[in-house]
N, C-alpha and C positions, 0 to 999 in steps of 0.2 A: 342627358351621360350615354343613352343608347345611342343616339345621333351622332356622337362624336367617336363612339368605339370603346369608351373608356369601361363601360360595364363589362362587355365581354373579356377585354384586356385583365380585369382584376379576376373575373371569374376563374380564367386561366392560369391565374397566378394563386389561384387555392382561397380567394377571397369570395364566399359565395353569400352569406348572409349579411349583406350592405343595409347600411342604416344610414337615411339622411336626415341632419338635422340643421334648420336654418332661425335665424333670430336677428332682432335689430335690437342694439342697446341704446342707451340714453343720449349719447354722441351719435347717433345714425349711422354707425358703423353697423353693415350688414355681414352677418356670419354665415358662412357655409361650410359645414363639418361632415365628414364621412367617416363611418365607423365599420368594423367587422365584427357581428356576433352581439356587442353590448355598447351601449354607448359610454365608454370609460377612457380615460387618457391611454391607458395602455394598449385599446384596440382601436385607438385612432389613426386613419391612413391620411386624411386630407383635412387640412385648415385652410381655409381663403376668408379673408376679411377685407371688404372694399366700402368705399364710402363716395358720395357725389361731393365734388368739389369743384371751385373755378379757379382756373391757373391763370394768372396774369405774368406774361412773360416781360423780361426786361425789354426797355423798348429799343436799346440799343441792337438787339437782336433781330428784329422784326425790319424786313427790306423796305424802303419806300413804296414798292408797288403793291405791297400788301397792307390791307387795313389792320392798323393796331385795334385788337380786340381781345376780350377776354375768352377764355376757351371754357366749355363745359366737358368736364372729364369724369372718369371712373377712375378714382384714386385705390391703386392696389396698396392696403396697409400692410398685408400679410398674406404669404404664401408659402405654404410647405406640404410636403409630401413625404410619408415614411412609410418603412415596412417594419410592423410590429413583430414580427416573427423572427426578426433579426436584430441582434443586439452588437455583432460584431462587424468591424470594418476590415478590408484587407488593402494591400498594396496595390490592387488595380484600381480601387476606389476607397482611397483614405479619407478621414474622417476631415470634412472642410471647418474653418473657423465659423461657429455659431451653429453648427449642424449638430443635432440631438443624436441622430440615428441613422442607419443606412436609407436609402431614397427608394421609391417604388418605381423610379423611371417613368413617370405619367407628366411631367412639365408639360410637355406639350400638347395633353388631352386639356389639362389647367387652362394654357392659353385658349385652347379652340372653345373651353367651355365658357369663358369671359366674353370671348368674342361672338358669342350666340345673344349675350344679352344686347347686343348693339340691335337685334331684330324687335326687341320689345320696347327699349328706351332709347331716345335720340341723344348721342353726345359727340362731342368732337374726336373722343379718343379714348384710351387708357395712359395712365400715369403711374410711374412708380420711381422712387429714389433707394436705389439699392445701395445698402449699407456697405457690402463688402466687394472688392472686384470679381469675384467669381461670381455672384450675383448678377453684375452688371454683364459680364460675356453670356452668362445662362440667357439674360434677357435680351441680348442682342440678335437672337433667331428672329424677333418680331418687333423689338424696339429701337429707337435710336434718341440719342441725346438730345434733347432741344438746342442745346448749344453746340454748334458744328465743331469748334475747338475739342471739346471734351469727346466728341464722338470721333474725331481724327484721332488723338491718344488712344483711345480705347482698340480702334482698329490697327493702328500701328504697333502698338503692343501686341496684339493677338498675330499681327503679320510676322514681327520680327522674333518671336518666342514660341513660334508654332509647333516646336520641337519638344518643348515642355508641358507638361499637364498642367490643367485649372489650377490643380492643388498647389503646383510649384511656382505658377505666376503669382496667385492671389497671395502665396504666403511671401514671395519676392517683394509684391508691394508694401505688404505688413511690416516687413523687415527693413525696407528702404535699399534692398538689394538690386531692384530693377533700374537699371542705369539711361539717362538719356546721354547718348554717348557725345554729342556736340557740347552740351554743357559740364558733362561729366558729372550731374547731380543727380540723386534718386527720382524718379516719377512717384510723386504723389496722388493718391486716389482722392479726390475730392467728388463726395456723394452730391448729386445733384438728379435734374428730372429727366427721366429716360420715358421716351412717349411712343405709344403705338397709334399712330394717325386713323382715325376711321373718315371722319367727314372729308369732304372735299377742299375745304378751306384749310384745314391743317395739313392735308396731303401737297397742297399748294406751297406752303410754308417749306416743306421738306424738300422740293423740287426747285425754290427759288435759285436764280443765279447766284445770290450772295451765298446762300446756305451751302451751295455745292463747290463755289469756289473757294471759300474759307476751310470747307472740309479737304479739298485736293491739296490747297497749299500747305497745310500743317501735316496731312497725312504724309505728303511728298517729301517734308523737311525733316519729320521725327524718325530716329533710328535708336535702337536701344537692343541691350545686352542685360542677360541675368546672370551676376555672381553667385553661383549657384554655392558653392564653398561656403561662402560666407552667410547666403541665405539659410543654408543647412544649420550652420552653427548657431545663429542667431535665432532661427526658429525652435531649435531643442532648448535654447535657454527659456524661451518663453514658456514652452509646453510644461519644462519643469515646475513653473510656478502657478500657472494658470490653467483651469480646465479649457479644452478646446471648444466646448460648447457654451462656455461664458465671454468668448471672445466677441 
């Protein structure tokens, strides 16, 4: 935590009595929890859960020049960071689906913390399956979808809807109001493996000719727009009956 700068960042933010708790459960899920002051849910800052797994990709995605092989991965089961001293959201950073409280602004530090694991244990990379579109966008700073078509769709949505907030984009996907122009159909978000490659062989896959050409083809073909008024209407209907943190 000192090496990546998160300790000093949290101290500057007013959290000076940091408590670290680590454990492993019967399913071999590793827990890293960070608290301020005392080990209670109310004072929890960070909750990271990771496990070791073997990722066997679809054979059709592997180019002929790359050996088809399982990848040894660190799977991110859960990653959250929240500010326990704040309970309110504001217009600048509204509550996202599944989000319990305002964030800490340290996700980049969490990614760096996970990366340090590669100095201790050899793995091909990190893997996550984001449940919501905004999580996929957040992870896209470091991660790429293993399927180049999914990666192209994500990047095309981010490109075409860049004037909108992540909040509006994720609600657009959830309400079926992010429309693909050519087909006129809503773009569906299909959760799948998003990867941060570490090993040489996994990086080789993402640099392969088939991956890059497939990505470029779909990225160039896809065009999107957001029906904002309809999204806002449908969002209101959903929020009126379901808590946002339960979505």
